Structure formats: C-alpha cells, structure tokens
N, C-alpha and C positions, 0 to 999 in steps of 0.2 A: 399156357393159358394167358390170354391177353387182357390187360387192364383196360376197362372202358370207363371214362369219366361220365358220371351222371349227376343230375341235380342242376342247380343254377348258381354255381360259384362265380365270383367276379374277381378279376385280376387286373384292374385298371381300365381306363377308357382310352381307346385308340383315337388318335387325331383324325378327324373326318377326311382331310386331304390325303393323309397317308393311307387311310382305309380305301378311299376311292382309287388311289393310285394302284394299290394292290389288286383291286377288282379289275382295273383296266389291264394290268399285267396278266392276270389270270385269264381274262377273255382272250387276249392275244395268244397266250401259250396254248389255251384250249383250242383255239382256231387252227393254230399250226399243227397241233396233234391230230385234229380231225382231218386236215388235208393230208397228213402223212398216212393215215389209215386208208385214204382213197387212192394213194399212189399205186398199189398193186393192180387196180383196175386198168391201169395203163397197159398192162400186158395184153388186154383184148384188142388194143389199137396198134401197139407197136410190134407185136409178134405176128408172124405169118399164120394164116389159117391152117389148123391142124398141128401147130407147134405145141409141144408139151409145156412151153413157158406160159401158155394161157391158163394153166392150172394155178399160177400164182395169183390170179384174180380172186381166188377163194380166200386168200389171206385177208382181204379187205373186210368182209363181214365178220370174220373171226376176231380181228383186232378191234373192230367196233364194239362187238358184244363183250369181249373179255377185258378190254382196257377202257374205252371211252365211256361206256355205260356205267361201270362202277365209279369212275371218277366224277360223273355227274352227281352222284349221291354224296361223294366226299365233299364236293363244293357246297352242297346243301347243308352238310354238317358244319362246315367252317362258317357259313353264314348264320346258322342257328347259334353257334357259339358267340358270334359277335353281338347278337341281340341281347346277350346276357353280360356284356361288358368284357368278354374274353377277346383279345386282339385277333383280328383275322390273320390267318397264317396260310401262306402258300404251301407249306409243308403238309398241313392238314388237308387243304383243298385238293392236293394231288397225292394224298396218302391212300394206302390200301388196307387200312384197318377195317375189321368186319367185312373182309372181301367177299366171303361166301354169301352173306346176307345181301350185300349190295349187288352182287352178280345175279342172285335170284330175283331181287326186286327189279333189276334192269330187264331181265327176260320177261317178267310179268308186264312191265311197262310196254315193251315191244309187242307183246301179244295183245294188249289193249289197243295199241295203235294199229295192229294188223287188221282187226275187225273193221276199223273205220276206213282202211285202205282197200278193202275188198272190192267196192265198186270201181275204184281207180285201176286196180290190177285187172279186173275183168274188162274194163274199157281198153286198157293197153293191149290185152290179149286179143281182143277183136280187131284192133288196128293192125296188130302183127299178122294175123291171119289174112286180113285184107291185102296186105302188101307182100305176103309170102309168094314164092314161086318165081318163074322166069319173067312174068309180066309185072315186074315190081313197080312200074310206073303207070302203065295203062290200066291194070286191074283195079287199083284203088279208085281211079277216076270213074270207071264203069260202075263200081260198087256204090260210090257216092251218088252217082246219077240215079241209080235204081233206088237207093235209100231215100233220096229226096223226093222221087215220085211217089213212093209208098207212104212216106210220112205226110206229104202234102195231101194225098188222097184221104188218109184217115182224118187229118185235121179239118179238111174241108167238109167231110161227112158230118163231123160233130157240129161245126159252125153252121152248116146249111140246115141241119136238123133244128138247131136253136132258132135260126132265122125263120124257118118255116112255121114255128109255133107262134111267132109274132108278125107273120106276114112280111118278112124282109126279103130282099133280093138275093137269089141264089148266086153263088160264085163258082167258077169252074176254071181253075188254073192247073196246068199240067204238072208243074214242079220239075225239078231237075237237079243239076250239079250245085247251083247256088243254094237252093233250099237244103240240100244234103249237107253242105259245109256249115250252114247256119245251125241246123239241128245238131250236128256233130259238136260244134262249139258249145252249144247249150248243155249237151250231155257232159262234155268235159268240164264245164264250169260247175255243174251240180256235183260231179264226183270230187272235184277239188274243194268245193265248199264243205262237203261231208268230211273230208280228211282234215280240213282246217278246224272244223267243229270238234273233231276228236282230239286234235292238238290242244285246243282250248280247254276241253274238259279234263285232260290229263296233265295240264301244265303245272298243277300244284302237287303232283304225286310225290316227287322226291323231297320237297320241303316239308310236307306233312310227315313223311316217313322219318326224316331226320329229327324233327321236333318230338314226335311220339317216342322214338327210340331213346332220346335223351331223357325224357320224363318217365321212362319205364312203362309206357302204355303200349297197348296192342296196335301196331301200325295199320293192320288191315281194317280194324273197326274205326280207327280215328280218321282214315282217309275218306270213308263214306260219311261219318258223323260230322266232320269238319266242314263239308261242303253241302250239307243238308239245308235246303231252303236258301241257298246262297248262289244258285246257278246264274241268276240274272246279274248279281254283283260280279261274278267271275267273268261273265261276258263283257261287262263294263270295263273291268281291268284289262281284258284282251283288247278292247277298242282303244284304250289309252296306250297300250303297248304298240298297237298298230300306228297310232298317231306318232309315237316316238320313232317308229320305223319310216315315217313319211319322208325324211330327208334322203334316205337310201332309195326309196321308190321314185321320188321325183328326179333325182340325179340320173338313175338308170333309165327312166323314161326319156329324159332330155338327151341323154347320150346315145342311146340305141335307136330312138324314134321307131318303136315297134310297128306302127301303122305303115310307114314307108318301107321298112325292111320286109314286112310280111307281104306287102303288095309286090315288091320287086322279086321276092323269092317265088311267089305264085306265078308271076309272069314268066320267069325263067323255067319253072317246072312245066308250064304249058308249051313253051318253046321246045323243051326236051321231048315231050310226048309227041309233038308234031314233027320231030326230027330236025328242028331248026336251031338247036342250041346244044349246050353241054350241061352236065350235071352241076347244079349250083354248089359252089364251094362254101362250106360252113367253117368259119374260123371263130374261135373264142379268144377274145383279148384278155388273157389271164392277168397280165400286168396291170391293165386298166381296172379290171374288177378288183384286184387286190388293193389298189390305191383308193378306190371308191369305198371299199369296206373299211379301210383304216381311217379314212377321213369322215365318213358319215355314220357307219354302223358302230364302230368301236367306242366312241365317246359316250354314247347313250346306252350301250349294252348293260353296264352295271345298274343304271336306273331301272331298266325293265326287270332285271332279276330281283332287285330289292323290292320292287313293287309287288311282284308275284309272290315272293317269299312272305312279305308282311301280310298280304291278304290270306295266303294259305294257312298260316299259323296263328291267325288272330284269335281263334277260339281256344286253341291250346294254351296260348300265352295268357289269355284272360283267366282260364281255369287255374293255371299255375300261380298267377298273382293272387287269386282268391285263397288258394291253399296257403300261400306264404303269409297272408293277412289273417289267417285263422278262421276264414269263412269258406269252408269247402262247398263246392257247387253240388246241389242236390240233383242236377240234371245228368251228371256224369256218373253213371252206374257201371262204367267199364273198369274192371279190376286191372291193376298194374301187372306188368309181366313178372316183376320180382317183388316178393314180399319180405321186408326186413323185420319180420315178427316171428316169434317162436311158433312152431307147429302146435295145433291144438292138442292138449294132453301132455305136452312136454314143458319143461322148465329149463331156464338157463342154469348152468352149474354155478353154485355159490362159491 
C-alpha cells in the first residue's frame, strides 16, 4: 500500500532562482527522454526493407505511452506541490507514484488528442494514396492538376452564381496544378489548426488532475468544471504561450528560409518529373536544431508551464483557500473522493 500525501502542508519556501533552475533542468531531461523514445524509429531508416529490425520501431510508441505520458502527470504533481510551499523536487517530477492512475489518464489524454487529429490523419492518408505506386512522382502531379481543375470549377460555380444575382461579370478560369497546390495547402492548414485547437483545449488536463487528486476531488468532474466558461481565457493563455515561443519560430524562419527552400525543392521536383534532375536530398541539421532549442526554447519553457498550471488550477486553489478560511464554496457540490468521517450509523470506538 502506497502512502499519498494529501492536503496543503507547507515545508518551507524554495528560492525562486533555485526553483527556476530545477524547472530548466527538468525541461532539459524531459526533452532528452523524449528524444530517446524516438530513437527506435530510426530502425525504419537505417535497416533494410524487409529486415526484422524494423519491428524495433514499435518500441517508440510503447515507451512514449508507458514512460513519457505518466511522467508528464508526475511533473504536474511536483508543480502543484510547489504552489503550496513544498519545494519542487526532480525526484517527485520523475517519480512513478500512482503509476496506474497516471498511465490511465495519459491514455485518456491521447484519446482526446486522437479525435482532434482525425482530419490530419485522413489528409495524410489521402496524400499517401496519391503518391503510392510506381508513378510515385508523376502520379501526385496529375492528381493535383485534376484536383485543381475540379475545385476551381466548383468555386467558380459558386462565385458566378452570386455574381449573377447582382449582375456581376462571370469568370471562367480552367484551374490546374497551381490551384491544386493552393487548395491543398489550405486544407493542410485547416487540419493543423484543428489539431492545435485540440492541444489548447487539453493543455490544462494534467494540472487539473494533479490538483484535484491532491485535494481528494474527482478529477473527471473537476477537469470539466474548472474550464467551464473559461475557454476564451484558455485561448488567451495559449496566445501568450505562443508569444513566448516566438523566439524559436523567428530563429527557425531566419535560419531555414522556408520560402526559398520550398521554391528550390519544388523546382528540383519538376526537374525530376521531366527527367532532367535527381531526387532532392532531404537533410535535417539535428545539431543546429538542438542548439536552437537549447538557446531559444529551453529558457522560456518553465514560464509557459507555470502559466498554464496557474490558469488551470485557479478555481481549485480558490476553493481550497475558501475552505481553509472557513468559508466553503456553495458552488462546489462535488463530493471528495475520500471521506474522513464515520459511516452513517456507526461510531468511533471509545
């Protein structure tokens, strides 16, 4: 039987600089752990086709679900402890206490994210089908050209109908590859936006779970109750977090120059289709990306996590403060998970 500390005990105040240093160290170690879980995917690249070593790639999702996801909830617990004056501890942030509950909540979180990823997965499946087969390069171009003509025809039909109602000039453009690429990028952007919206809506999940568990409340109910009528505030917090990510985005944009890189890649692909070139070589500068993350992402990562945690647990902390002051909230009719009172009809032994 495992002892779980509950309540709001205090054991000293941690130095803010030391606390921030621990958060930086945790972000670094968690990032390294995440990279280690992705290493088995290298078997898909480094092993020959048909090799049994490719089965090692299945270790990556297994490690992510059974190690990374529970530790995310452990970090939320450690951060919740610090809000009560208990020093932040790496041992607790990387601990496996209540492992079964954390694993279950991690799976639930992934299922919540999966429903937001369905459009993106469907879009990726369509792209895979378009590029499958022996005509791996000419087939997608023909499909995009046909898609561009079809979408342009539908779009012009709608716009010409509206223009006809007001006596406007009818337009007739054939459409083609360029329109197909534009509409494809629009669809990809919509799918990515939906997935990001799902990330925003579920960003508070682990922090509310940790706070509710600490206060003996039902996490399932508190997750929905804590965010009720606060979705616009949650979006504002997400925008602030995006602003804190702007140094990374700016540096990546300046370093990789995506517009020039994309143009060069498309030109080489067209040369390949016409038989005048070779397959463009895709190289990922892992060392450069690592330095950029260390210099731009890591210093502000603790601020983003603290901001999300404070927003997510504001309601629970307010209710806990009212209880300590002897003014229990009348709005919280949610019973605790554990009752430290005698069962009705029974008495404590004298």
